[in-house]
C-alpha positions as CSV (number, residue, x, y, z in Angstrom):
1,M,-0.3,-0.4,-0.1
2,T,1.3,3.5,-1.0
3,D,1.7,6.3,1.5
4,L,-0.6,8.5,-0.1
5,L,-3.4,5.5,0.5
6,A,-2.6,4.4,4.0
7,F,-2.7,8.5,5.1
8,S,-6.1,8.8,2.8
9,I,-7.5,5.9,4.5
10,Q,-6.1,7.2,8.2
11,A,-8.0,10.6,7.3
12,A,-11.2,8.9,6.2
13,Y,-11.3,7.0,9.5
14,I,-10.6,10.2,11.5
15,G,-12.9,12.2,9.6
16,L,-15.6,9.8,9.6
17,L,-15.4,8.8,13.4
18,L,-15.8,12.9,14.1
19,S,-18.9,12.7,12.0
20,I,-20.3,9.7,13.7
21,F,-19.7,11.7,17.2
22,M,-21.6,14.8,16.4
23,T,-24.1,12.6,14.5
24,G,-24.8,11.4,17.8
25,V,-24.6,14.4,19.9
26,R,-27.3,15.1,17.3
27,L,-29.6,12.4,17.8
28,V,-29.3,12.8,21.7
29,I,-29.9,16.6,21.8
30,G,-32.5,16.5,18.5
31,P,-35.4,19.1,19.6
32,T,-37.8,17.3,17.1
33,L,-38.6,13.7,15.9
34,A,-37.5,14.7,12.7
35,D,-34.1,16.1,13.8
36,R,-33.5,12.2,15.5
37,V,-34.8,10.4,12.3
38,V,-32.2,12.3,10.1
39,S,-29.4,12.0,12.3
40,L,-30.4,8.1,12.4
41,D,-30.0,7.8,8.3
42,L,-26.9,9.9,8.8
43,L,-25.8,7.7,11.1
44,A,-26.3,5.0,9.2
45,F,-25.0,6.5,6.1
46,L,-21.7,6.8,8.0
47,V,-21.4,3.4,9.0
48,I,-21.8,2.2,5.6
49,A,-18.8,5.0,4.7
50,Y,-16.9,3.1,7.6
51,I,-17.4,-0.2,6.2
52,A,-16.6,0.9,2.6
53,V,-13.4,2.0,3.9
54,H,-12.5,-0.5,6.0
55,S,-13.2,-2.8,3.1
56,I,-10.3,-0.7,1.1
57,D,-8.0,-1.1,4.1
58,T,-8.3,-4.7,4.4
59,G,-8.6,-5.9,0.9
60,V,-12.1,-7.8,2.2
61,K,-14.7,-7.2,-0.7
62,S,-17.4,-9.1,1.0
63,Y,-17.9,-6.3,3.8
64,L,-19.0,-3.9,0.7
65,D,-22.5,-7.0,0.7
66,I,-22.9,-5.9,4.3
67,A,-22.7,-2.2,3.6
68,I,-25.0,-2.5,0.5
69,T,-27.9,-4.6,2.8
70,L,-27.3,-1.6,5.6
71,G,-28.2,0.7,3.2
72,L,-31.3,-1.0,2.2
73,V,-32.4,-1.8,5.9
74,A,-31.7,2.1,6.5
75,F,-33.8,3.2,3.5
76,L,-36.5,1.1,4.6
77,G,-36.1,2.5,8.4
78,T,-36.3,5.8,7.3
79,I,-39.3,5.5,5.1
80,A,-40.8,3.8,8.3
81,F,-40.1,6.6,10.5
82,G,-41.4,8.9,8.0
83,R,-44.7,7.6,7.8
84,Y,-44.9,7.3,11.7
85,I,-44.2,11.3,11.7
86,M,-46.7,12.2,9.2
87,R,-49.2,9.7,11.1
88,V,-48.4,11.6,14.5
89,E,-48.6,15.3,12.7
90,E,-52.0,14.0,11.6
91,D,-53.4,12.6,14.8
92,R,-51.9,16.2,16.4
93,R,-54.4,17.8,13.5
94,R,-57.4,16.6,13.7
95,K,-57.3,16.4,17.8
96,R,-56.4,20.2,17.9
97,A,-59.5,20.2,15.0
98,L,-61.8,18.6,17.7
99,E,-60.6,20.7,20.7
100,E,-61.4,23.6,18.7
101,G,-64.8,22.0,17.4
102,Q,-64.0,22.5,13.9
103,E,-64.9,20.2,11.0
104,L,-62.4,18.0,9.9
105,P,-61.9,17.8,5.8
């Protein structure tokens, strides 16, 4: 492995770990549920990137299969969370309309 590649891999590891840490902080202190969903999706993406860098570092190509699978699962999870958020907001809107005595569309 060349020195430039080794340096680039180490820089990628450091950058990804810092990003994972900052995303974890956002996940914990996110003021809304939507912020937490976005940070969870970003966290999954960063883990996929970490797996890809590790695959390049070790030369094991089967790690990329794991990264692809994680990407698919993370996508489905994001879709499920998005639908949940929409349902919760719709229920809140209906409850507020009923409390105010308004008719629902």
